[in-house]
LUMVEXKE-113358 format. One record per atom (N, C-alpha, C): x, y, z; residue in three letters. Coordinates in steps of 0.02 Angstrom, whole numbers, padded with zeros to 5 digits, always signed. Layout:
N
XYZALA...
***
This chain:
71
-00508-00049+00010MET-00473-00026-00050MET-00406-00048-00052MET-00373-00063+00003VAL-00304-00089+00000VAL-00299-00150+00038VAL-00240-00181+00029HIS-00239-00249+00055HIS-00162-00255+00076HIS-00144-00308+00113ALA-00083-00307+00155ALA-00021-00313+00111ALA-00028-00336+00042ASN+00026-00336-00005ASN+00025-00276-00055ASN-00018-00234-00045THR-00016-00173-00095THR+00041-00127-00071THR+00074-00114-00114THR+00125-00067-00109THR+00121-00001-00146THR+00086+00004-00197THR+00083+00063-00235THR+00001+00070-00256THR-00027+00129-00250VAL-00097+00143-00271VAL-00103+00211-00299VAL-00140+00221-00355GLY-00159+00288-00377GLY-00226+00298-00391GLY-00253+00357-00376CYS-00326+00362-00379CYS-00336+00433-00415CYS-00390+00438-00443ALA-00417+00499-00484ALA-00486+00500-00475ALA-00508+00571-00481PHE-00585+00584-00476PHE-00608+00631-00530PHE-00671+00628-00553LYS-00693+00677-00594LYS-00764+00694-00577LYS-00778+00764-00564ARG-00841+00781-00560ARG-00880+00808-00624ARG-00944+00777-00632CYS-00982+00793-00689CYS-01054+00795-00674CYS-01082+00848-00685ASN-01153+00859-00677ASN-01178+00834-00612ASN-01149+00859-00554GLY-01163+00843-00490GLY-01141+00769-00472GLY-01110+00737-00515ASN-01085+00667-00498ASN-01015+00663-00480ASN-00987+00611-00449VAL-00919+00613-00436VAL-00892+00543-00460VAL-00854+00526-00504LEU-00826+00462-00522LEU-00753+00455-00492LEU-00748+00403-00456VAL-00679+00389-00428VAL-00657+00327-00455VAL-00594+00324-00471THR-00560+00264-00495THR-00484+00253-00470THR-00478+00191-00445CYS-00406+00180-00420CYS-00371+00123-00455CYS-00300+00124-00466LEU-00265+00078-00491LEU-00211+00052-00435LEU-00209-00015-00431TYR-00162-00047-00380TYR-00112-00082-00414TYR-00053-00091-00382ASP+00008-00136-00418ASP-00009-00207-00416ASP-00049-00229-00368LYS-00064-00302-00364LYS-00135-00314-00382LYS-00152-00354-00429CYS-00219-00372-00448CYS-00235-00436-00411CYS-00303-00456-00413GLY-00328-00509-00384GLY-00317-00522-00310GLY-00314-00465-00278THR-00301-00478-00199THR-00359-00458-00160THR-00424-00463-00193LYS-00490-00440-00149LYS-00505-00482-00099LYS-00486-00554-00096GLU-00492-00601-00048GLU-00442-00597+00009GLU-00388-00562+00001LYS-00338-00562+00044LYS-00351-00518+00109LYS-00312-00523+00163LEU-00316-00476+00218LEU-00295-00408+00198LEU-00333-00359+00236MET-00321-00288+00226MET-00255-00278+00258MET-00242-00308+00313TRP-00175-00292+00350TRP-00151-00361+00386TRP-00097-00370+00401GLU-00075-00425+00433GLU-00061-00414+00506GLU-00079-00455+00553MET-00073-00446+00623MET+00003-00463+00636MET+00021-00426+00689GLY+00091-00440+00714GLY+00109-00383+00761GLY+00174-00396+00796GLN+00196-00345+00836GLN+00229-00290+00803GLN+00226-00232+00827PRO+00254-00169+00803PRO+00332-00185+00790PRO+00353-00160+00735CYS+00428-00169+00726CYS+00466-00120+00770CYS+00529-00146+00792GLN+00569-00099+00834GLN+00630-00077+00789GLN+00645-00106+00735ARG+00701-00091+00696ARG+00685-00117+00625ARG+00729-00091+00586ASN+00727-00107+00511ASN+00727-00182+00495ASN+00778-00220+00541GLY+00777-00292+00520GLY+00715-00329+00541GLY+00666-00300+00577ASP+00599-00328+00592ASP+00557-00336+00525ASP+00569-00290+00480CYS+00529-00286+00423CYS+00549-00334+00364CYS+00520-00388+00356THR+00545-00441+00311THR+00500-00455+00251THR+00438-00432+00253THR+00389-00445+00202THR+00408-00419+00126THR+00439-00354+00123PHE+00465-00336+00065PHE+00541-00311+00070PHE+00582-00326+00020ASP+00647-00304+00025ASP+00660-00230+00028ASP+00704-00203+00067ASP+00713-00137+00077ASP+00665-00091+00113ASP+00617-00128+00155SER+00569-00096+00191SER+00603-00070+00256SER+00578-00025+00287LYS+00606+00013+00344LYS+00554+00016+00398LYS+00580+00019+00458CYS+00528+00020+00522CYS+00518+00098+00532CYS+00453+00120+00540ASN+00451+00193+00555ASN+00387+00196+00600ASN+00403+00216+00664GLU+00356+00217+00718GLU+00311+00158+00724GLU+00339+00098+00723GLY+00304+00039+00740GLY+00283-00001+00678GLY+00282+00035+00621LEU+00248+00006+00554LEU+00304+00003+00504LEU+00312-00055+00473CYS+00352-00067+00416CYS+00327-00026+00353CYS+00373+00008+00319GLU+00357+00046+00265GLU+00405+00038+00210GLU+00376+00040+00146LEU+00422+00031+00087LEU+00421+00094+00044LEU+00477+00128+00040GLU+00484+00188+00009GLU+00487+00174-00064GLU+00446+00210-00102GLU+00437+00206-00175GLU+00487+00249-00210GLU+00530+00231-00261ASP+00566+00261-00299ASP+00521+00297-00360ASP+00513+00362-00358PRO+00469+00387-00405PRO+00494+00389-00478PRO+00559+00369-00483TYR+00581+00369-00555TYR+00589+00292-00577TYR+00566+00244-00539SER+00573+00170-00564SER+00501+00154-00594SER+00509+00104-00637ASP+00450+00079-00674ASP+00416+00026-00641ASP
***
C-alpha cells in the first residue's frame, strides 16, 4: 500500500450491510511498480537524510514531518 517515495496517505472505511469498503489516497500517483522501501544504512544524524528536504533522523529512520496547515 505504500512505497518509498510516498510521504502522505489518507484512508477511510465504511461498514455497510456486513461489508467493509476501504479506500486510500496517496500523494504520489503511478508508483505501484516502485520499491516499498529503499535499502540502506540506518541514519545517525539529520544530515544522513537526503531523499526529501527537511527530513530528520529518528531512531535510525528518516522521517518527514508534515505541516497540517500546508496544501
